C-alpha positions as CSV (number, residue, x, y, z in Angstrom):
1,M,19.3,58.7,28.1
2,Q,20.5,61.7,26.1
3,L,18.2,64.6,24.3
4,Q,18.2,64.5,21.1
5,L,18.2,68.0,19.6
6,R,17.0,68.7,15.9
7,P,20.2,70.1,13.9
8,Q,19.3,73.8,14.0
9,V,18.1,74.2,17.6
10,E,21.6,72.5,18.3
11,E,23.6,75.2,16.0
12,V,21.1,78.4,17.8
13,L,22.6,76.8,21.4
14,R,26.4,77.1,20.2
15,A,26.0,79.9,18.9
16,L,24.6,81.6,21.9
17,A,27.5,83.8,24.4
18,S,28.6,82.5,27.5
19,P,27.5,84.9,30.5
20,A,31.2,85.5,30.8
21,E,31.4,86.7,27.1
22,V,28.1,88.8,27.5
23,A,29.6,90.3,30.8
24,E,32.7,91.7,28.8
25,V,30.1,93.2,27.1
26,L,27.0,94.9,29.2
27,R,28.8,96.3,32.1
28,T,26.7,95.8,35.1
29,C,27.3,97.1,38.9
30,A,30.5,94.8,40.4
31,N,28.5,95.0,43.7
32,P,26.8,91.1,43.8
33,A,24.6,92.9,46.2
34,C,23.2,95.8,43.8
35,V,19.4,95.6,43.7
36,N,19.8,98.8,41.8
37,L,17.4,98.4,38.7
38,E,16.7,101.5,38.0
39,G,15.0,102.3,34.2
40,D,14.1,99.1,31.7
41,S,17.3,97.0,32.9
42,E,20.7,96.9,33.9
43,A,22.0,98.0,30.5
44,G,20.7,101.0,31.4
45,L,22.4,102.0,34.6
46,R,25.0,105.0,34.2
47,L,28.3,103.1,36.0
48,A,31.7,104.6,37.1
49,A,34.7,102.8,37.1
50,C,36.9,101.5,40.3
51,G,39.7,104.9,40.4
52,R,42.1,102.3,41.8
53,C,42.3,99.9,38.9
54,G,38.8,100.5,36.6
55,A,38.4,97.1,36.2
56,A,35.3,97.3,38.1
57,W,32.0,99.3,37.5
58,Y,29.6,100.5,40.0
59,C,26.3,102.4,39.8
60,C,27.0,104.3,42.7
61,G,28.4,105.1,45.3
62,D,27.1,102.9,48.1
63,C,27.9,99.7,46.0
64,Q,31.1,100.8,45.6
65,T,32.2,101.3,49.2
66,A,30.0,97.7,50.0
67,H,32.0,95.7,47.1
68,W,35.9,96.8,48.6
69,R,34.5,96.6,52.3
70,A,33.6,92.9,50.7
71,G,36.6,91.9,49.0
72,H,37.1,94.1,45.8
73,R,39.8,95.9,47.8
74,A,42.4,92.6,47.6
75,E,41.6,92.2,44.2
76,C,42.2,95.4,43.5
77,G,45.4,96.0,44.4
78,G,46.2,92.6,42.8
79,A,44.6,94.4,39.4
80,V,46.8,97.6,39.9
81,A,49.7,95.8,40.7
82,A,49.8,93.5,36.7
83,A,48.9,96.7,35.1
84,V,51.6,98.3,36.4
85,A,53.6,95.3,35.5
86,V,52.2,95.0,32.2
87,G,52.9,98.8,31.7
88,M,56.4,98.8,32.7
89,E,57.4,95.8,30.5
90,A,55.9,98.2,27.3
91,G,57.8,101.0,28.5
92,M,54.7,102.7,29.8
93,T,54.2,104.8,32.7
94,A,51.4,103.7,34.8
95,A,49.9,106.6,34.8
96,G,46.0,105.8,32.9
97,T,44.6,108.0,30.5
98,G,41.2,106.6,30.3
99,Q,38.7,109.0,30.0
100,Q,36.2,106.9,32.3
101,K,34.1,108.4,35.0
102,R,36.6,107.0,38.1
103,L,34.9,106.7,42.0
104,R,36.7,107.4,44.9
105,L,37.6,105.1,47.2
106,S,36.5,105.8,50.6
């Protein structure tokens, strides 16, 4: 049996963003075990980017360290290698010019 929805409801459902699309717009702490919910929501957290790859964002040093030890170390190395390869193909240097605050890896 297939559920039939009114055309307006189907249109609204099609217009909703996927979780992956939302994650690209709304950054949250990359540590899956993070329980830091300061403020009204995670949207209000001040986040700092991984100092190595810049792709992961963290609410605090403890979350960054925990995520690094839980496996970001391997992901991070791959992200850096890919960024260097892309930069070399484009004739650029691997040095970043981002202005985001970066956390040091421990």
